[in-house]
Structures are given as structure tokens and as C-alpha cells.
BALOBA-1460 file (C-alpha; in Angstrom, 3 decimals):
// residues 90
<rec num="1" residu="x" x="-103.404" y="-101.493" z="-80.829"/>
<rec num="2" residu="x" x="-103.549" y="-97.724" z="-81.185"/>
<rec num="3" residu="x" x="-102.512" y="-97.360" z="-77.551"/>
<rec num="4" residu="x" x="-99.531" y="-99.643" z="-78.176"/>
<rec num="5" residu="x" x="-98.407" y="-97.486" z="-81.083"/>
<rec num="6" residu="x" x="-98.814" y="-94.405" z="-78.918"/>
<rec num="7" residu="x" x="-96.529" y="-95.938" z="-76.268"/>
<rec num="8" residu="x" x="-94.010" y="-96.796" z="-78.991"/>
<rec num="9" residu="x" x="-94.052" y="-93.202" z="-80.263"/>
<rec num="10" residu="x" x="-93.572" y="-91.904" z="-76.715"/>
<rec num="11" residu="x" x="-90.589" y="-94.207" z="-76.187"/>
<rec num="12" residu="x" x="-89.070" y="-93.075" z="-79.482"/>
<rec num="13" residu="x" x="-89.470" y="-89.470" z="-78.356"/>
<rec num="14" residu="x" x="-87.733" y="-90.256" z="-75.062"/>
<rec num="15" residu="x" x="-84.830" y="-91.818" z="-76.963"/>
<rec num="16" residu="x" x="-84.749" y="-88.691" z="-79.096"/>
<rec num="17" residu="x" x="-84.593" y="-86.568" z="-75.931"/>
<rec num="18" residu="x" x="-81.556" y="-88.533" z="-74.748"/>
<rec num="19" residu="x" x="-79.950" y="-88.124" z="-78.165"/>
<rec num="20" residu="x" x="-80.623" y="-84.377" z="-78.190"/>
<rec num="21" residu="x" x="-79.180" y="-84.021" z="-74.689"/>
<rec num="22" residu="x" x="-76.044" y="-85.880" z="-75.776"/>
<rec num="23" residu="x" x="-75.664" y="-83.649" z="-78.841"/>
<rec num="24" residu="x" x="-76.343" y="-80.457" z="-76.894"/>
<rec num="25" residu="x" x="-79.583" y="-79.523" z="-78.662"/>
<rec num="26" residu="x" x="-81.260" y="-78.374" z="-75.443"/>
<rec num="27" residu="x" x="-83.962" y="-76.283" z="-77.158"/>
<rec num="28" residu="x" x="-85.659" y="-79.408" z="-78.547"/>
<rec num="29" residu="x" x="-85.875" y="-81.265" z="-75.230"/>
<rec num="30" residu="x" x="-88.919" y="-79.529" z="-73.645"/>
<rec num="31" residu="x" x="-91.068" y="-79.945" z="-76.748"/>
<rec num="32" residu="x" x="-90.155" y="-83.593" z="-77.123"/>
<rec num="33" residu="x" x="-90.858" y="-84.259" z="-73.449"/>
<rec num="34" residu="x" x="-94.305" y="-82.659" z="-73.749"/>
<rec num="35" residu="x" x="-94.968" y="-84.718" z="-76.881"/>
<rec num="36" residu="x" x="-93.945" y="-87.945" z="-75.104"/>
<rec num="37" residu="x" x="-96.031" y="-87.186" z="-72.008"/>
<rec num="38" residu="x" x="-99.108" y="-86.356" z="-74.089"/>
<rec num="39" residu="x" x="-98.808" y="-89.644" z="-75.961"/>
<rec num="40" residu="x" x="-98.313" y="-91.610" z="-72.717"/>
<rec num="41" residu="x" x="-101.360" y="-89.966" z="-71.135"/>
<rec num="42" residu="x" x="-103.423" y="-90.663" z="-74.243"/>
<rec num="43" residu="x" x="-102.300" y="-94.278" z="-74.297"/>
<rec num="44" residu="x" x="-103.154" y="-94.744" z="-70.640"/>
<rec num="45" residu="x" x="-106.636" y="-93.366" z="-71.311"/>
<rec num="46" residu="x" x="-107.100" y="-95.803" z="-74.191"/>
<rec num="47" residu="x" x="-105.829" y="-98.700" z="-72.078"/>
<rec num="48" residu="x" x="-108.064" y="-97.637" z="-69.201"/>
<rec num="49" residu="x" x="-105.196" y="-97.819" z="-66.720"/>
<rec num="50" residu="x" x="-101.554" y="-96.840" z="-66.427"/>
<rec num="51" residu="x" x="-99.360" y="-98.057" z="-69.262"/>
<rec num="52" residu="x" x="-96.725" y="-99.546" z="-66.961"/>
<rec num="53" residu="x" x="-99.209" y="-102.018" z="-65.409"/>
<rec num="54" residu="x" x="-98.908" y="-105.485" z="-66.945"/>
<rec num="55" residu="x" x="-102.679" y="-105.947" z="-66.983"/>
<rec num="56" residu="x" x="-103.028" y="-103.040" z="-69.417"/>
<rec num="57" residu="x" x="-101.277" y="-105.097" z="-72.093"/>
<rec num="58" residu="x" x="-103.288" y="-108.281" z="-71.586"/>
<rec num="59" residu="x" x="-106.397" y="-108.918" z="-73.621"/>
<rec num="60" residu="x" x="-109.357" y="-110.169" z="-71.602"/>
<rec num="61" residu="x" x="-110.360" y="-113.757" z="-72.270"/>
<rec num="62" residu="x" x="-107.005" y="-114.806" z="-73.716"/>
<rec num="63" residu="x" x="-105.732" y="-118.151" z="-72.443"/>
<rec num="64" residu="x" x="-102.121" y="-118.066" z="-71.285"/>
<rec num="65" residu="x" x="-99.736" y="-120.816" z="-72.355"/>
<rec num="66" residu="x" x="-98.100" y="-123.125" z="-69.848"/>
<rec num="67" residu="x" x="-94.265" y="-123.272" z="-69.859"/>
<rec num="68" residu="x" x="-94.326" y="-126.576" z="-71.781"/>
<rec num="69" residu="x" x="-96.646" y="-125.122" z="-74.438"/>
<rec num="70" residu="x" x="-94.510" y="-121.987" z="-74.623"/>
<rec num="71" residu="x" x="-91.348" y="-124.023" z="-75.281"/>
<rec num="72" residu="x" x="-92.929" y="-126.005" z="-78.132"/>
<rec num="73" residu="x" x="-94.400" y="-122.818" z="-79.633"/>
<rec num="74" residu="x" x="-91.047" y="-121.058" z="-79.418"/>
<rec num="75" residu="x" x="-89.239" y="-123.983" z="-81.047"/>
<rec num="76" residu="x" x="-91.674" y="-124.098" z="-83.952"/>
<rec num="77" residu="x" x="-91.339" y="-120.321" z="-84.342"/>
<rec num="78" residu="x" x="-87.551" y="-120.581" z="-84.495"/>
<rec num="79" residu="x" x="-87.801" y="-123.319" z="-87.098"/>
<rec num="80" residu="x" x="-90.163" y="-121.195" z="-89.171"/>
<rec num="81" residu="x" x="-87.762" y="-118.249" z="-89.059"/>
<rec num="82" residu="x" x="-84.855" y="-120.493" z="-90.084"/>
<rec num="83" residu="x" x="-86.819" y="-121.904" z="-93.022"/>
<rec num="84" residu="x" x="-87.810" y="-118.425" z="-94.175"/>
<rec num="85" residu="x" x="-84.176" y="-117.228" z="-93.909"/>
<rec num="86" residu="x" x="-82.917" y="-120.216" z="-95.859"/>
<rec num="87" residu="x" x="-85.523" y="-119.741" z="-98.580"/>
<rec num="88" residu="x" x="-84.798" y="-116.023" z="-98.788"/>
<rec num="89" residu="x" x="-81.054" y="-116.549" z="-99.159"/>
<rec num="90" residu="x" x="-81.367" y="-119.189" z="-101.913"/>
């Protein structure tokens, strides 16, 4: 979970780099890039492999759902969200 947050922080920093480049704040870009790379390297060490590999995000021993199970799970999730939205708006 910590590694996932580290990847999220690195992605936010990369978005910030793009924003700073668009605004012309070029002095901030090198520091933000170093910050993002350090967080990506740390996350890959916590994952035990590169962050961009799909297997890094999978938990061992977790059973994957079949497409039919996924559809029924997704439908029940959508219904739950709709019920919560309706209750919140009342």
C-alpha cells in the first residue's frame, strides 16, 4: 500500500512538472523530476520489481474473477453507488 501511494505521489509530481513547463517555471522542473524518480525507485524496491509490471500490483494468492463474476460484481457496485447517491441527496 505504501508503494502504491509512492507511485501516486510520483505521478502527481510528473503532472506538476508538465504544469510548470506550461507556465514557464523552468527552475522547479529539475527538483520535481528528481523527487518523482526517487519515489518511483523507492516504490519499485518496495514492490520488489519494476512498477510498470502488472505482476507488481497483484497480491499473491488472490483469486481472480471470471468475466461473468466481474459483471455481476460491477452491477451490484453500481447499484450501491446509486443508492448511496439517492440517500445523500434526500
